[in-house]
C-alpha positions in Angstrom: 117.8 62.7 27.6 116.7 64.7 30.7 113.4 66.5 29.8 112.8 68.0 33.3 112.4 71.7 33.7 115.6 73.0 35.2 115.0 75.4 38.1 117.3 77.8 39.8 116.6 79.6 43.1 118.0 83.1 43.8 118.0 83.6 47.5 117.7 81.0 50.2 115.6 82.3 53.0 112.1 81.1 54.0 110.8 81.4 50.5 113.9 79.7 48.9 113.6 76.8 51.3 109.9 76.5 50.5 110.6 76.4 46.7 113.1 73.6 47.3 110.5 71.6 49.2 107.8 72.3 46.6 110.0 71.1 43.7 110.2 67.7 45.4 106.5 67.4 44.8 106.7 68.3 41.1 108.4 65.4 39.3 108.6 67.2 36.0 111.0 69.7 37.5 114.5 69.6 39.1 116.5 72.0 41.1 119.9 72.5 39.5 121.3 75.3 41.6 120.9 77.8 44.4 122.4 81.3 44.3 123.1 83.3 47.4 124.7 86.6 48.6 126.0 84.7 51.6 129.1 82.5 51.6 127.9 79.5 49.6 129.7 77.1 52.0 127.5 78.4 54.8 124.2 77.5 53.1 122.8 74.0 53.9 120.2 72.8 51.5 117.7 70.0 52.1 119.3 68.1 49.2 123.1 68.3 49.8 123.7 67.1 46.2 122.4 70.5 44.7 125.2 73.0 44.3 125.2 76.4 45.9 126.8 79.3 44.1 127.6 82.9 44.8 125.0 85.3 43.4 127.6 87.3 41.5 128.4 84.2 39.4 124.9 83.7 38.2 125.4 85.0 34.7 127.5 82.0 33.9 124.5 79.7 34.3 122.1 81.3 31.9 122.1 78.4 29.5 121.7 75.7 32.2 118.6 77.0 33.9 115.2 77.0 32.3 113.5 79.2 35.0 115.0 81.2 37.8 112.7 81.7 40.8 113.6 84.9 42.6 113.1 84.6 46.4 114.3 88.1 47.5 112.2 90.7 49.3 110.0 93.2 47.6 111.2 96.3 49.3 114.9 96.3 48.3 115.8 93.1 46.5 113.3 92.5 43.7 113.2 96.1 42.3 116.9 95.6 41.4 117.0 91.8 40.8 113.8 91.5 38.8 114.9 93.5 35.8 118.5 92.4 36.0 117.7 88.7 36.1 115.1 89.0 33.3 117.9 89.9 31.0 119.5 86.5 31.6 116.7 84.1 32.6 113.0 83.3 32.4 111.9 84.4 35.9 109.2 84.1 38.5 109.0 86.4 41.5 106.6 87.3 44.3 106.8 91.1 44.2 104.0 92.2 46.5 104.2 96.0 46.9 100.8 96.5 45.3 101.1 100.2 44.7 104.4 99.8 42.8 103.4 96.8 40.6 102.8 98.9 37.4 106.2 100.5 37.7 107.9 97.2 38.5 106.1 95.5 35.6 107.4 98.1 33.2 111.0 97.7 34.2 110.9 93.9 34.0 109.0 93.9 30.8 111.6 96.0 29.1 114.4 93.8 30.3 112.6 90.5 29.4 111.6 91.6 25.9 115.1 92.8 25.1 116.5 89.3 25.9 113.5 87.3 24.6 112.9 86.0 28.1 109.6 85.3 29.9 109.0 86.9 33.3 105.9 86.3 35.4 105.8 88.9 38.2 103.9 89.2 41.5 103.1 85.5 41.8 101.8 84.0 45.1 98.5 84.2 46.8 98.2 88.0 47.1 99.1 89.3 44.6 98.4 86.1 42.7 95.6 83.7 43.6 93.6 86.5 45.3 94.1 88.8 42.3 92.5 86.1 40.0 89.6 85.8 42.3 89.1 89.6 42.4 89.0 89.5 38.6 86.6 86.5 38.4 84.3 88.2 40.9 84.1 91.4 39.0 83.7 89.7 35.7 80.8 87.5 36.9 79.2 90.3 39.0 80.0 93.5 37.2 77.7 95.5 39.5 79.0 95.1 43.0 81.9 95.6 45.4 85.0 93.5 46.0 86.6 93.1 49.5 89.9 91.5 50.4 90.7 90.5 54.0 94.1 89.2 55.1 95.0 87.2 58.2 95.2 86.7 60.9 98.7 85.8 59.9 102.3 86.7 59.3 103.0 88.9 56.2 106.5 88.1 54.8 106.7 91.3 52.8 105.7 93.5 55.8 108.0 91.6 58.1 110.8 92.0 55.7 110.1 95.8 55.5 110.3 95.9 59.3 113.7 94.2 59.3 115.0 96.9 56.9 114.3 99.7 59.4 117.5 101.0 61.0 117.8 99.8 64.6 115.8 96.6 64.0 117.6 93.2 64.2 114.6 90.9 64.1 110.8 91.4 63.5 107.6 89.8 62.5 104.3 91.5 61.5 100.7 90.1 61.9 97.9 91.3 59.7 94.5 91.1 61.6 91.2 91.4 59.8 88.2 93.0 61.4 85.5 90.4 62.2 82.8 93.2 62.2 83.8 94.3 58.8 83.8 90.8 57.4 80.3 90.1 58.8 79.0 93.2 57.1 80.5 92.2 53.8 79.2 88.6 54.0 75.6 90.0 54.6 75.7 91.3 51.0 75.1 94.9 52.1 78.3 96.1 50.3 79.4 98.5 53.0 81.8 101.4 52.4 84.9 100.5 54.4 88.2 102.4 54.7 91.6 100.7 54.7 91.9 101.4 58.4 88.4 99.8 59.2 89.3 96.5 57.5 92.5 95.5 59.2 95.0 96.3 61.9 98.7 95.5 62.0 100.7 94.2 64.9 104.5 94.2 64.9 106.9 92.4 67.2 110.3 93.9 67.0 113.8 93.1 68.4 115.9 96.3 68.8 119.6 96.5 68.1 121.7 97.4 71.1 121.5 101.1 71.7 118.7 101.7 69.2 116.1 104.4 70.0 112.7 102.6 70.4 110.7 105.8 69.8 112.5 106.6 66.6 112.1 103.0 65.3 108.4 103.0 66.2 107.9 106.3 64.4 109.7 104.9 61.3 107.5 101.9 61.3 104.0 103.5 61.8 104.7 106.2 59.1 106.1 103.8 56.5 104.2 104.4 53.2 102.7 101.4 51.4 103.1 99.2 54.4 101.9 100.8 57.7 100.9 104.4 57.4 97.3 103.7 56.3 96.6 101.2 59.2 96.3 101.3 63.0 99.7 99.8 63.8 100.9 98.5 67.2 104.6 98.0 67.8 105.7 95.6 70.6 109.4 95.5 71.5 110.5 92.0 72.6 113.7 90.0 73.1 115.3 87.8 70.4 114.5 84.8 72.6 110.8 85.8 72.6 110.8 86.2 68.9 112.2 82.8 68.3 110.0 81.1 70.9 106.7 82.7 70.1 106.8 83.9 66.5 108.7 81.2 64.5 105.6 79.9 62.7 104.3 81.7 59.7 100.5 81.1 59.4 98.4 83.3 57.2 95.3 83.3 55.0 92.4 85.5 54.2 89.3 86.0 52.0 88.2 87.6 48.7 84.5 88.4 48.8 82.5 89.9 46.0 79.0 91.1 46.6 76.7 92.0 43.7 73.3 91.9 42.3 72.0 90.1 39.2 68.6 91.6 39.4 67.0 94.3 41.6 66.2 92.0 44.5 68.7 89.2 44.0 71.9 89.5 46.0 74.9 87.3 45.1 78.0 86.7 47.2 81.2 85.0 46.0 83.8 84.0 48.6 87.2 82.5 48.2 89.3 81.7 51.3 92.7 80.4 52.3 93.9 79.0 55.6 97.6 78.4 55.6 99.9 76.8 58.2 102.9 78.2 56.3 102.7 81.4 54.3 106.1 80.8 52.6 105.3 77.2 52.0 102.2 77.9 50.1 103.6 80.9 48.2 106.5 78.7 47.1 104.2 76.1 45.8 102.4 78.8 43.7 105.8 80.1 42.4 106.7 76.6 41.2 103.4 76.1 39.4 104.0 79.4 37.5 107.6 78.4 36.7 106.0 75.6 34.6 103.9 78.1 32.8 106.8 80.5 32.2 108.8 77.6 30.7 105.9 76.7 28.4 105.2 80.3 27.4 108.8 81.0 26.5 109.0 77.9 24.3 106.2 79.2 22.1 107.7 82.7 21.9 105.6 84.6 24.5 108.3 87.0 25.9 108.3 90.0 28.1 106.6 90.4 31.5 103.3 88.9 32.5 101.1 88.6 35.5 98.8 85.9 36.7 96.0 87.6 34.6 97.9 86.7 31.4 98.6 83.0 32.1 96.1 80.3 31.0 95.2 78.0 33.9 96.1 74.9 32.0 99.7 76.0 31.7 100.1 75.7 35.5 99.3 72.0 35.6 101.5 69.1 34.9 98.5 67.2 33.5 97.7 67.1 29.8 94.8 69.1 28.4 93.0 65.7 27.9 93.4 64.9 31.6 92.2 68.3 32.7 89.1 68.1 30.6 88.3 64.6 31.9 89.2 65.1 35.6 88.6 68.7 36.5 86.2 70.3 34.0 
């Protein structure tokens, strides 16, 4: 009897490929299928023995997949796919439009509860691991300030949003933290910083033939939730330059909580990530939470959840006894 957790992947871009690679490092799971909106015969997986199916056939597989990992973009794909797939499968996604998470949670929760499925939303490193560290910092130091800095690195969500702008055929976006702002925060002085003072955004864009560069730039810098609150620079480059100079996807950042436990006692908590591959790391986090979703569903925990609701032990392939002995 095969007792591995059966995983499906919906969408096979950078994130989907990353999930396939991450599953190879988790022997208690197996990839049983990939679903795509492209022609399935055009999709080449790392493991050629895994079948690729058309996305519109996915409902036929609801009994043969334990957890479906959604690898679409947050701007247009997940708002539709999240609730739709939660009616059929236990799901994991990396929805990262922070301002719209409550609305998205509500839609997925309704769908998942109606089908007795388990859906963990907004999984990754931010939202995700960074969210947990913001919570831990506030809980341990209730009087203080929390700061999150991202980068320097490529944001998948923001890059995807760029590529959805009419007239754009290719793009990548770098988030750049202010060193001055980080130094102030690390001093424990708890400065008041605006969104614009903490980061800048730098975009490298390939225009479609005949597209109006001024109109495209205006659409980018005024885009709510993504660019309008930041100093944003747009560079127009060739497709060759994009492929040559911007193919890697590094990222990282810091969550810093500064607080006081007595009048003259400053405390600073800092959590940091340095990533060679943003989608590679995000995919690994998605896979860990897939294990948790499977376990939660088996004990009747249904509906939508976030990383705040998942016990850390559920992420690990190790037994509770091993965790207590090795990590506690």
